[in-house]
C-alpha positions in Angstrom: 32.9 -25.0 -49.9 35.3 -25.1 -46.9 37.9 -22.5 -46.1 41.2 -23.6 -46.0 42.4 -23.9 -42.5 38.8 -24.5 -41.5 36.9 -27.1 -40.2 34.1 -29.2 -41.8 30.9 -28.3 -40.1 29.3 -31.4 -39.1 25.6 -30.5 -39.9 23.3 -31.4 -36.7 20.1 -29.7 -38.5 20.5 -31.5 -41.3 21.2 -34.8 -39.9 18.1 -34.6 -38.1 15.8 -34.0 -40.5 16.9 -37.0 -42.2 16.5 -39.2 -38.6 12.7 -38.0 -38.6 12.1 -38.6 -42.3 13.1 -42.1 -41.2 11.0 -42.2 -38.2 7.7 -40.7 -40.1 8.9 -43.5 -43.0 8.6 -46.4 -39.9 5.5 -44.6 -38.4 3.4 -44.8 -41.9 4.9 -48.5 -41.9 3.4 -49.6 -38.6 0.2 -47.8 -38.2 -0.4 -49.3 -42.5 0.9 -52.7 -41.1 -0.2 -53.5 -37.9 -2.4 -50.4 -36.8 -0.2 -49.2 -34.5 0.4 -45.5 -34.1 3.4 -44.4 -32.1 2.4 -42.1 -29.0 4.6 -39.5 -27.1 2.9 -37.9 -23.7 5.3 -35.4 -22.4 4.3 -33.8 -18.9 5.0 -29.8 -18.4 4.7 -28.9 -14.7 5.2 -24.8 -14.2 5.7 -22.5 -16.5 9.2 -22.2 -17.3 9.4 -20.3 -20.6 12.5 -22.6 -22.0 10.5 -25.4 -20.9 7.6 -24.5 -23.0 9.1 -24.0 -25.7 11.1 -27.5 -26.0 7.9 -28.9 -25.1 6.0 -27.6 -27.9 8.4 -28.4 -30.6 8.2 -32.0 -29.2 4.9 -32.3 -29.4 5.1 -30.5 -33.3 7.6 -32.9 -34.4 6.0 -35.9 -33.2 2.6 -34.9 -34.9 4.5 -34.3 -38.4 6.0 -37.4 -38.1 2.7 -38.8 -37.7 2.7 -39.8 -34.6 0.3 -39.3 -31.7 1.5 -36.2 -29.9 0.3 -35.2 -26.6 1.4 -32.4 -23.5 -0.1 -32.2 -20.4 0.4 -28.9 -18.7 0.1 -29.2 -14.4 0.4 -25.8 -12.7 3.9 -25.1 -10.5 2.0 -25.6 -7.3 1.6 -29.5 -8.5 2.7 -32.0 -5.4 4.4 -35.0 -6.3 1.3 -37.7 -5.6 -0.5 -35.6 -8.0 2.3 -35.8 -10.9 2.8 -39.5 -10.0 -0.7 -40.0 -10.3 -0.6 -38.8 -13.9 2.6 -40.7 -14.4 0.4 -43.6 -12.9 -2.4 -42.9 -15.3 0.3 -42.7 -18.5 2.1 -46.0 -17.7 -1.7 -47.7 -18.0 -2.4 -46.4 -20.9 -1.6 -48.8 -23.9 -2.1 -45.7 -26.3 1.1 -44.0 -25.0 4.4 -45.9 -25.7 6.7 -42.5 -24.5 6.6 -40.9 -21.3 8.6 -37.8 -20.5 8.6 -35.5 -17.5 10.1 -32.3 -18.7 12.8 -30.9 -16.0 13.5 -29.0 -14.2 10.5 -29.9 -12.2 9.1 -27.3 -9.3 10.6 -27.5 -5.9 8.3 -29.6 -3.7 8.8 -32.3 -6.1 11.9 -34.8 -6.2 13.1 -35.6 -9.9 14.4 -39.6 -9.2 10.8 -40.3 -7.7 9.3 -39.4 -10.9 12.0 -40.8 -13.3 11.3 -44.1 -11.0 8.0 -43.7 -11.5 7.9 -44.3 -15.4 7.9 -47.5 -16.7 11.3 -48.4 -18.1 10.0 -49.7 -21.0 8.4 -46.4 -21.3 11.2 -44.1 -20.6 11.8 -42.8 -23.7 14.3 -40.2 -22.2 15.9 -42.9 -20.9 17.0 -42.0 -17.4 15.4 -44.8 -15.6 17.8 -46.8 -13.3 17.3 -50.1 -15.5 17.5 -48.3 -19.0 21.0 -46.8 -17.2 22.0 -50.2 -16.4 21.1 -51.6 -19.5 23.0 -49.1 -21.5 26.1 -49.8 -19.2 25.8 -53.3 -19.7 25.2 -53.5 -23.1 21.4 -54.8 -23.3 19.9 -53.3 -26.5 16.0 -53.4 -25.4 16.8 -50.6 -23.6 17.2 -46.5 -24.3 19.7 -44.8 -24.5 19.4 -40.8 -23.7 18.9 -38.7 -26.7 21.5 -36.0 -26.6 24.2 -38.3 -26.4 22.3 -41.2 -28.9 22.2 -38.2 -31.3 25.9 -37.4 -31.3 26.6 -41.0 -31.6 24.4 -40.5 -35.5 26.1 -37.2 -36.0 29.7 -39.0 -35.9 28.6 -41.7 -37.5 26.8 -39.8 -40.2 29.9 -37.5 -40.4 32.0 -40.6 -41.3 34.3 -40.6 -38.2 36.5 -43.3 -37.1 36.0 -44.4 -33.7 37.3 -47.8 -33.5 40.4 -47.4 -31.4 39.9 -44.0 -31.4 41.1 -41.4 -28.4 38.0 -40.1 -27.1 37.7 -37.3 -24.3 34.4 -36.4 -22.6 34.4 -33.2 -21.1 31.6 -33.5 -18.9 30.4 -36.3 -16.0 26.8 -35.4 -16.0 24.3 -38.1 -16.0 22.5 -36.5 -18.8 25.7 -36.7 -21.6 28.8 -37.4 -20.0 28.3 -40.5 -18.1 26.1 -42.2 -21.0 28.0 -40.6 -23.5 31.0 -42.5 -22.6 29.0 -45.8 -22.0 28.1 -45.4 -25.7 31.6 -44.9 -27.0 32.7 -48.2 -25.1 30.7 -50.4 -26.7 31.8 -53.4 -28.5 31.6 -52.5 -32.3 32.2 -48.7 -31.3 35.5 -49.6 -28.9 36.8 -46.3 -28.6 39.3 -45.3 -25.7 37.3 -42.9 -23.5 38.6 -40.3 -20.8 36.4 -38.8 -19.1 37.1 -35.1 -17.7 35.5 -32.9 -15.1 35.9 -29.8 -12.9 38.5 -31.6 -10.8 40.5 -33.2 -13.5 44.1 -31.6 -13.4 45.5 -30.4 -16.3 42.6 -30.6 -18.0 44.5 -29.4 -21.9 46.2 -31.8 -21.2 43.9 -34.7 -21.7 41.8 -32.8 -24.5 45.0 -32.5 -26.2 45.3 -35.8 -27.0 42.0 -36.4 -28.1 41.0 -37.7 -32.1 37.2 -36.9 -30.7 36.9 -34.4 -28.1 33.7 -34.1 -26.8 32.8 -31.0 -24.8 29.5 -31.2 -22.5 30.3 -29.2 -19.2 28.1 -26.0 -19.4 30.5 -23.3 -19.7 30.3 -20.9 -22.6 33.4 -21.1 -25.1 35.2 -23.2 -22.1 37.4 -25.1 -24.8 40.1 -22.9 -26.7 42.0 -23.5 -29.2 45.4 -24.7 -27.4 43.2 -27.3 -25.9 42.7 -28.9 -29.4 44.7 -31.6 -31.0 45.1 -30.4 -34.9 42.8 -32.4 -36.4 40.5 -33.4 -33.8 36.8 -33.6 -34.6 35.1 -31.3 -32.1 31.7 -32.3 -30.8 30.4 -29.1 -28.8 27.1 -30.4 -26.5 26.9 -26.9 -24.8 24.1 -24.4 -25.2 25.1 -21.4 -23.1 22.9 -17.8 -23.3 25.6 -14.5 -23.4 25.3 -11.5 -23.2 25.6 -9.5 -26.4 24.5 -6.0 -27.0 24.3 -6.4 -30.9 21.2 -8.8 -31.3 17.6 -7.6 -30.7 17.6 -9.7 -27.4 20.7 -8.8 -26.3 22.1 -12.7 -25.6 23.3 -14.8 -27.9 23.5 -18.7 -28.0 26.3 -20.1 -27.8 28.6 -23.7 -27.1 31.1 -25.2 -24.7 33.9 -24.5 -27.3 35.3 -21.1 -28.6 34.2 -22.2 -32.2 35.9 -19.4 -34.1 39.4 -20.5 -32.7 38.9 -24.0 -32.9 37.3 -24.2 -36.2 40.9 -23.1 -37.6 42.4 -25.8 -35.7 39.9 -29.2 -35.9 39.2 -31.2 -38.8 35.3 -30.8 -38.0 33.4 -29.3 -35.7 29.5 -29.2 -34.9 28.3 -25.2 -34.8 25.7 -24.0 -31.4 23.2 -23.6 -32.8 22.7 -26.0 -35.3 24.7 -28.7 -34.5 23.9 -31.4 -31.3 20.9 -29.4 -30.5 18.8 -30.5 -33.3 19.5 -34.1 -32.7 17.4 -34.6 -29.1 14.0 -34.4 -30.6 15.1 -36.4 -33.3 16.5 -39.1 -31.2 13.6 -38.8 -28.5 10.7 -39.2 -31.9 13.2 -42.6 -32.9 13.3 -43.8 -29.1 9.4 -43.6 -29.1 9.3 -45.5 -32.3 11.3 -48.4 -31.0 9.3 -48.3 -27.6 5.9 -48.7 -29.2 7.5 -52.0 -31.6 8.8 -53.4 -28.9 5.2 -52.8 -26.7 3.6 -54.4 -29.5 5.7 -56.8 -30.3 6.6 -56.0 -34.0 9.7 -56.8 -35.4 12.2 -53.6 -36.5 12.5 -52.8 -40.2 15.4 -51.8 -40.2 14.7 -48.0 -39.8 17.2 -46.1 -37.5 
């Protein structure tokens, strides 16, 4: 039961489970009717601990959905040419429908060159310029980056009206802010979007206008209660680790929003963890299944 004066929680973990269940149903159908097993290959270069955990989760959830999940691990000394050779091999492999090279990469490798090396129709992370362009002009055979795509599903599942709504996105990254704005402006969604960033003057004047406020600035607890319009829906994309001597690890994960304070003002809010985070891998799996269908010329059966 929701406390009086306390925003409704948007449960990203529960919504992600639903997305993964629909993905598993579609995978089973593709196998049974077309002999097609969607395959996701993730390339991990180096030994960044956070990346390693994330990649393990991707492989685990791929396999749980009935997909072919593969992780290719390469040493931190890998050259750009060696990595591009692996990408070329995956591009040519008909069993591989989705390719993801985990960022960050070692300093000797240029990320843009690697992203451009992935076939756009296998670029399920959706950072290839071809997919970025398709998203911007509204072509539906490209892919949307997984985190903003996940936010759109959360808003839909939460019943948040977007047509004509004032939406403010705080952050202009290529990973979240820019594609988030593009998705919200699409015909049929029809939100009115303001994108704010580190050079925005009087940021709070913009955020207080928002019917929906999406925080993706990468600064822990940056959005405070006085920056939020009463009754707004607040989506917190941030993942920041702060010192907390009361925990076993001495740190704690917080979002870009001062959750406890903002919850008393907003009508609905995503928690951190358990909000936007679980949606990212779920949408990666959904993108991979769609890539498999498109590459094989199989019609969509209505799965998200």
